[in-house]
C-alpha positions in Angstrom: 0.0 0.0 0.0 1.4 3.4 -1.0 0.6 6.3 1.2 1.3 10.0 2.0 1.0 11.1 5.6 0.3 14.8 6.1 -0.2 17.5 8.7 -3.6 19.0 8.7 -3.0 22.8 9.0 -6.6 23.8 8.3 -9.4 21.4 9.1 -11.8 23.3 6.7 -9.4 22.7 3.8 -9.2 19.1 4.8 -13.0 19.0 4.3 -12.5 20.7 0.9 -9.9 18.0 -0.1 -12.4 15.3 0.6 -14.4 16.5 -2.4 -11.5 16.1 -4.8 -10.6 12.8 -3.2 -14.2 11.6 -3.7 -14.0 12.7 -7.3 -10.7 10.7 -7.7 -12.3 7.6 -6.3 -15.4 8.1 -8.6 -13.5 8.5 -11.9 -11.5 5.3 -11.1 -14.6 3.1 -10.9 -15.0 0.5 -13.7 -17.2 1.7 -16.5 -17.4 5.2 -15.0 -18.8 7.9 -17.4 -19.4 11.5 -16.8 -23.0 12.6 -17.0 -23.3 14.3 -20.3 -27.1 14.2 -20.5 -28.4 17.7 -20.9 -31.4 19.4 -19.4 -34.8 18.2 -20.6 -37.4 20.9 -21.0 -41.1 20.8 -21.9 -40.8 23.8 -24.2 -44.4 23.7 -25.2 -45.7 24.4 -21.7 -43.2 27.0 -20.7 -43.9 30.7 -20.3 -41.6 33.2 -22.0 -39.8 33.8 -18.8 -39.3 30.1 -18.1 -37.9 29.7 -21.7 -35.4 32.5 -21.1 -34.2 30.8 -17.9 -34.1 27.4 -19.7 -32.0 28.9 -22.5 -29.5 30.2 -20.0 -29.3 26.7 -18.4 -29.0 25.1 -21.8 -26.2 27.5 -22.9 -24.3 26.8 -19.7 -24.6 23.1 -20.3 -23.4 23.4 -23.8 -20.5 25.5 -22.7 -19.5 22.8 -20.2 -19.6 20.2 -22.9 -17.1 22.1 -25.0 -14.4 21.9 -22.3 -15.8 19.7 -19.5 -12.5 19.3 -17.6 -12.2 23.0 -17.1 -15.7 23.1 -15.5 -14.9 20.1 -13.3 -11.6 21.8 -12.3 -13.4 25.1 -11.5 -16.1 23.2 -9.6 -13.7 21.1 -7.5 -10.7 23.3 -6.9 -11.3 26.1 -4.5 -9.8 29.5 -5.5 -7.0 29.1 -2.9 -5.9 25.8 -4.5 -5.7 27.5 -7.9 -3.7 30.4 -6.4 -1.3 28.0 -4.7 -0.7 26.0 -7.9 -0.3 29.1 -10.0 2.2 30.6 -7.5 4.0 27.2 -7.3 4.6 27.3 -11.0 5.6 30.9 -10.9 7.9 30.5 -8.0 9.5 27.2 -9.0 10.4 27.5 -12.7 12.8 24.6 -12.3 9.8 22.3 -11.7 8.5 22.9 -15.2 10.6 20.0 -16.5 9.6 17.8 -13.6 5.9 18.5 -13.6 5.1 19.4 -17.2 2.6 22.1 -18.2 2.3 25.3 -16.4 -1.3 25.4 -15.3 -3.8 24.3 -12.8 -5.7 22.3 -15.4 -2.7 20.1 -15.9 -2.6 19.2 -12.2 -6.4 18.5 -12.3 -6.0 16.2 -15.4 -3.2 14.4 -13.6 -5.5 13.8 -10.6 -8.3 12.5 -12.9 -6.2 10.3 -15.3 -2.4 10.7 -15.0 -2.1 9.5 -11.5 -2.6 5.8 -12.2 -3.6 4.6 -8.8 -6.6 3.2 -7.0 -7.5 5.4 -4.1 -8.0 3.2 -1.0 -8.5 5.4 2.0 -8.4 9.0 3.3 -8.6 9.4 7.0 -7.5 11.4 10.0 -5.0 9.7 12.2 -5.6 12.3 14.9 -6.8 15.9 14.9 -3.6 17.2 13.3 -2.5 14.3 11.1 -4.0 12.5 8.2 -3.1 9.8 5.6 -4.2 9.0 2.1 -3.6 5.4 1.0 -3.6 4.1 -2.6 -2.3 1.2 -4.6 -1.1 0.7 -8.2 -0.2 -2.1 -10.5 1.7 0.3 -12.8 5.2 1.6 -12.5 5.6 4.4 -13.2 2.1 5.4 -12.0 2.4 9.1 -12.6 4.6 9.8 -9.6 3.9 11.5 -6.3 5.2 15.0 -7.1 1.9 16.6 -8.3 -0.1 14.8 -5.6 2.2 16.1 -2.9 1.8 19.6 -4.3 -2.0 19.2 -4.5 -2.1 18.2 -0.8 0.1 21.2 0.1 -2.3 23.4 -1.8 -5.1 22.3 0.6 -2.8 23.1 3.6 -2.3 19.4 4.1 1.4 19.4 4.4 2.9 16.0 3.4 5.5 14.8 6.0 6.0 11.1 5.0 5.3 8.8 2.2 5.9 5.3 0.8 6.3 5.3 -3.0 6.3 1.6 -3.5 10.0 1.2 -3.0 11.1 3.5 -0.2 9.7 5.0 2.9 10.6 8.7 2.8 10.4 11.7 5.1 9.3 14.8 3.4 11.0 18.0 4.5 9.9 21.4 3.3 12.4 24.0 2.3 9.8 26.6 1.4 6.1 26.9 0.7 6.6 25.1 -2.6 9.9 23.2 -2.4 10.5 19.9 -0.6 12.9 17.1 -0.4 12.2 13.3 -0.2 14.6 11.8 2.3 14.8 8.0 2.1 14.6 6.5 5.5 16.7 3.4 6.4 15.0 0.1 5.8 14.0 -1.7 9.0 14.2 -5.4 9.4 
């Protein structure tokens, strides 16, 4: 079982993270499909005012269908997460090679599809510490870097992980930069 243990620096943001975690679990279910069924209206029985409201709803739905991942990202990532990720990319230009594209949507796409893991468990160990557990049959599975940054964006500061090979302590050098320190193997 792979895992990342983290400090909970803001309990409300932990609750926000549960939403993206739930989404990550949902999209990994067999035969999962996004709901792309549009609104259904009885146009013949609607007043002019109801038609105007329905047209707005229909236009919003059609806009979402053009770039659905952008709408899911906007719906699931609070503004503070977007700001953290944007600032991370701005601050740490050397991470461009390591993490790829320079935008929040690339992190969101990674969480949906690039992080090839099955999410197993998210729980609080105590009031100040939590753990997210996951498994994979694939190596490489998308790596932990972007997931560590995502947790940090929610003020869930990663402190330890197991990447499938090594147990590592995570030490933070700044708000955006960290080191993985491999811990000695215990018998």
